[in-house]
N, C-alpha and C positions, 0 to 999 in steps of 0.2 A: 417529477419524482427525482430524488437524489440518491445516488449510489456512491459510497465512500468506503474504500478498502484499507484505510490507514488511520487509526485513531489510538489514543493512549488513555489509560486510567491511572488511579493512584497506586496500582500495582507496580508501575514503573515511575515515570516522571509526570504523569497527568495529575489532575486535581479532583476528578469525579470518580465515584464508584462505577463499576460496569453497568449496574442497573440504572443509575441516574444518567450516565452518558447515553445509553440506548433510549431512555425516555425522552431526553432532550432532542435526540436525533429525530424521533418520530414527530415531535412538534415542529421541527424544521422541514418536514416533508420527506424524510428519508424513506426509501423503500428497502434498502439493504445497507448494513453497516458491518464492517469487520473490525473487531477489537483486537489490536495487534501490539501488545505491550513489548517494550524492549526486553530482550533476553540474550544470554550467552549460552554456554553449555551447562552451567551448573545450576541454573534457577528455572529451567523450563518446566519441570514437573510441578513445582509449587504454583507457578503462575497459571499454567494451562489447566490445572485441576479446577481452579476458580472460574476461569473464562469459559471453559467448556460447559460447565453447569449453568452459569449466568446466561450464556447465549442460547442454550437449550430451553431454558424457562422463557426467555423473551420471545423466541421464535414460536413457541407453543401458545403463549398467552397474549401476545401483542401483535399488532399488524405490521410486522417487520421481519425481514430475514436477517438474523443476527449470527455472525460468523466468528468463531474463535480462531485466533491466529497469533502470530508473533512477528516482531521485527528483529531479526538478528543484527545486533549492533556492536560494532568494534570487536567482532570475532576475528581471530587470526585468519587471514585469508585462506590458508591451506586447510582450515578446519570448517569452512562454511558448508561444504557438502555434507559432512558428518552432522553438523548442528541442524541443518535443514531436514535431514532424514530423521533425526531424533525427534524434532518438533512434530513432524507428521505422525510418527509412531505414538506420540503422547496425546494426540487428538487435535492438533492444529489443522484446520481445514484450509488455511491459507498461510503461506510463508513469504514474508517480505525480507529483503536484505537492505540494510542501511548503506546506500551507495556512497560514492566518493564525492559527496557534497563539498563545495569550496568553503563551507561554514565551519567544518570540523576536521581534525587531523585523522581522517580515515586512511587506513593502510592502503598503499598502492597495490593494485591487483585484486582488490575487493570486487569491483565491478565484474571483472572477467571470471573470477571464481564463482560468483553468484550466477552468472549466465551459463556456466557449465554444469550447474547442479540440476538434476531432473526434479528435485523437490522444491525449487524456488518458483514462485508464481509472479512476483513483482519485484523489480529493482527500483527502490525508492530513491528519489532525488539523486540521480546518478552524476550530477556535476558536469564536467567537461567530457562527456561520453564521446568515445571515438567512433569513427565510421565502422571499423571492424567490430566493435562491441555491439553497435546497433544492428549490424547484419547478423551477429550471433543471436541477439534477442529475437530477431525475426525468425531465424532458423529453429530456435527452441520454443517459440511461442510464449516468451516471457514478456510481460507488460512493463513498459517504461513509464515512470510517473511524472506527471506535471504537478508540481507541489504548490499548495496554497500557503505554505508556511514561510514566514519571514526568514530571509537568509537563504534557505534552501531554494526558494523560488528565483533567485538571481540568475540561474542558468536555464530557466525554463525555455527561453527562446532558442538557445543552442540545442537543447534536447529535442525540441519539436523539429527544428531544421534537419538535424542529423537523422532523426527517426523517420521523418517523411521520405528522405532520400533512400533509406534502407527498407521502407515498407513495414516498419515496426508497429506493434500495437501500443497505443498510448491510452493513458487513463488519468483523470483528474482526481486527486485525493487531498483531503484537508490536512493530514498529519496533526489532527486536533489534539491539544493537551488540556483544553478547558472549554467551557460552554461557548465562549465567544468565538472559538476557532471553527465551529461546525459550519458546514456549507449550507447554502440555500440554493434553490434553482438559479436565481439570478446571479449569485456570487460565483457559482460553478461556471456559468457562461462567461462572466467577466474574466475569470482566471484563464479560461481557454483562449479567449480573445487576446488577453494580455500576453500570452505565450506565443502569439503569432498565428493561431489557427484561423482559417477563413471560415465564413459562415457555413459553407457546405460540408466542412469537416466536423463541425461541432456535434451534430446528432450522432455521428459515428463514435466520437470519443466519449460523450456523456451518456449515451444510451445503449448503442449497439455493442460497444466493447465491454461495458459492464455485464451485459447479458451473456456475452461469450465467456467472460471470466466466471460468472456464476455457474454456467454449464460445465466449465473445466473442473470446478471444484465440487461438482455434484449438488449444487443448490439451485 
């Protein structure tokens, strides 16, 4: 079974509708998917109105847990807490923050601001995460992402090493923007192995941590 908490549709920069994304995920063996389009502060209401409805229908009619969410992207770091709180009030069941990936010019301080927000669940592709940030993630119970996405995945090994030292929760996500980006069981294992996880750690990251996250968000 596949669990994936970071995907995008044509409501931001993906290519599929929410319905088609979810259907293709089911074919790939997904048990749960979070649809987390890019948002800032000004467009959350429009996007979440669609995602909440689409995920409600999919969860009711199909054999999958479909979770409406957002990825706060290039939000001024001092406004991340406000944006995350707003997203939850509008129906987002999961909030990701677009972390300080080396692939994009993310504002310095974004990782720390995300980790200090009680409404953030996952710090996506956090780049050169510091030891202090990983410890904060552990303290707050925020998940750190191992990314399957090209470019963002370049620092997966660093993230795993620092997170393991700090005892942080890790999770593998696809950051899918199209059908070919979706995970399979075998690809998720390969992403985990490629990031430096040893075999005894993989069930924790691919199964137990997703179950904990589903419990955290009430699903």
